[in-house]
N, C-alpha and C positions, 0 to 999 in steps of 0.2 A: 416665910414661904415654905410650904411643905412639898413643893415640886409636883403638885397635882393641878391640872388644868380642868376646870369644869365650865360647862356652858350650855346654852340653848341655841339651836340653829333652825331658822325658818327658811325653807327652800321652796321657791316658786318654780313650778315645773310645767312646761309646755310639751304635749305629745306631738312631736314632729313626725311621727311614723304615720303610715297609712292604716294601721290597725289599732284597735282599742287596747289599752294597757290595764290589766287586772292586777299587776304586782309591780313593785318598784324595788330596785336593788341600790343599796347605799354601801359606801366603803368607808371604813375607819382604818386606814393603812397602819397606823401605829399599833393596832391590836395584834398584828402579826409578830411583834417582837417586844411589846411592852404591855403592862397591865392597863388596858384600855377597853371601853365598851360603850355602846349606845344603849341607854337604860330605858328610853321611853320614846314613843312615837304617837302622834295624833294628827287629825285633820286640823289645820290652823284656824279655819273658820267655824266649823261645826263642833270642834273639840271631841270628835269621835276618836276613841283610842284604838290604835292598831296593835296587833300582836307582832312581835319581832321573832324572826327565825334565822338561824345561822347554819352554815354548812361546815365542812371540815376545815375551811379556811377562816380563821378568826376575824379577819377584816371584812368579811362579806355578810351583810345583813339584808334580809328580805322583809317587806311588809305586804300582806295581801289586802287589796283595797276593797274587795267585796262590792257593795253597792256604790262605792266611790270610783268605780272603774272609769278611766279617762278615755273619752272618745278621741278619734283621730282629730288633731287640731285643738283639743280641749286643754284645760288648765286645772291645776290643783296646787294647793299650798300645804306643805307638810312640816310640822314642828318636831324636832328631835332634841332629846337631852342626852349629854354624853359626859364621860369623865375619862381623863387620860393621865397616867403617871408618867412624868417626864424622866427618862433614864439619865443617869450620870455618864455621859459620853461626849466627847468633843467631836460632834458630827453634825450633819444637816438637820437632825432632830435629836435634841438632848440638851443637857446643861453642863457647863464647865464652872468649876469653883476653885478659888484659891484665896490667899490672904487679902487680895484686893476686892473680892466680891463674887458675884455670880453673873453668868451670861447664858441666856436661853436662846437656842435656835428652835423656833416653832414652825414646823412644816408638816403637812399631811397628818396632823394630829387632831382633826375635827371632821365630822361626817361630811361626805361628799356624795352626790348622785353619780352612780356608775353610768355607763353608756351602752347602747345596744349596737352589736355588730352582727349582721346577718341573722337578726332575730334573737340573738343570745346576749345576755348581760355579760359584761367584761368581769371576770372573776379571778384573774391572775393574782397571786399573792405578791406581797412586797419582796423585793430582792435588793440587798444592800449593794450589789455590784451593778453598775450601769444605771440607765434610766428606764424604768419600766412602769412608771406612773403616768397614765394617760387620762386626760380630762377634757370634757367639752369647754368651749369658751363660756364664761359666766360673768355676771356682775356681782361683786361682793360689797356688802355694807356691814362693817364690823364695829362693835362696841367692845372695848377691851379695858379692863381695870388692872392696874399694876401699882405698887407702892410709888410714892412721889419720887424717890431717888433713882428710879429706873428710867433710862432713856430708851426710846423705841424707834426702830426703822422697819419699814414694811413694804410689801407691794402696794401700789396705789398711792393715794394722797391722803395725808392726815388733815382732816378738815376742822377738827376741834380737839382740844386737849385740856379742858377745864377740870371737871371732876372725873372724867374718864376719857380715854383716847377713842376718837371716832375716825374710822378710816374708810375711804371709798376707793374701790378698784374696779374699773369697768372693762369688760371684754378681755379678761385674762384667763389663762388656763390654770393657774395656780395662785393661791394666796399663802404668803409666808411672812414671818416677822422675826426679828431678833430683839431681845429685851436684855438690857445690861445695866448693872448698878454701878459700874466704874468706867463709864464711857462719856465722851463728848460727841456731839453731832456737828459735822462740818457740812455746810450747804453751799452749793454753787450752781450757777446756771450756764448752759452752753447750748446754743442752737434752739432756744425756746424750751429747753428741757431742764428741770430742776433735779439735781443729783444730791442725795443725802448719804454721807459716809459716816458710819459709826466708828469711833476711834477709842477702843479700850485703852486706858492709861495704866500701865503697870509700874509699880514702885521698883526702883532699882535699875530701871532702864532709862537711859538718857533721853530727855524730851526731844532733843534735836534728831536723834536716830529715829525715834518713833514718827516725828513729823515728816521726815524725808520718806519713810516707808509709806505712810498714809497718803502722801502726795502722789506717789507712784501708783498706788491703787486707784485713786480718783482719776488720774490722767488715763490709766488703762480703761477704766469704765467708760469715760467719755469718748475715747478714741474707738472703743469696741462698738458702741452704739452708732457712731458716725460711719464706720465701715459697713 
């Protein structure tokens, strides 16, 4: 793995405003601090290519729709291609590596549609302190390829994991996933909800100590949802 994430994103958009939309703003938040970019944009149905323009904030991308302007209540599907270099940092986006293997935290590293507020697109840059990423509720359908020795946990529900991992997450604000080459997945149900806990297994650390720690995390997750 060369620590580069590449992909294609198809975004189905409904104009819920009362005015026509002649331009769309997309965000690739990882571009504000890592080598990331949206490289291509087109109309998913007609294959009409759109030009991409950026501002002084690397994570902000605009496409001008021209004749594809979206009427109020209208729809459009846009396809974007992107590439993101995952930085080596033990954070909510980045990867961690030691003698046991690699662990990737993948969040806000793929293109997302921005949102309109008072007629203006949200253009605030990423900030490492606090929570400043705001997204509309969306449905996600994700196809992800990783080497066979990597375990995956993510937003939503994994509905297939034969040749590739297929994930469905409905009506969520964010999609994120963790991919690890030295972990086990513990699954349990409580109150009709399935909980998946990723358990990285470190050599040199007693299994009993790790198991106790992971059980505390799982209990905390369940009780937090119940509260």
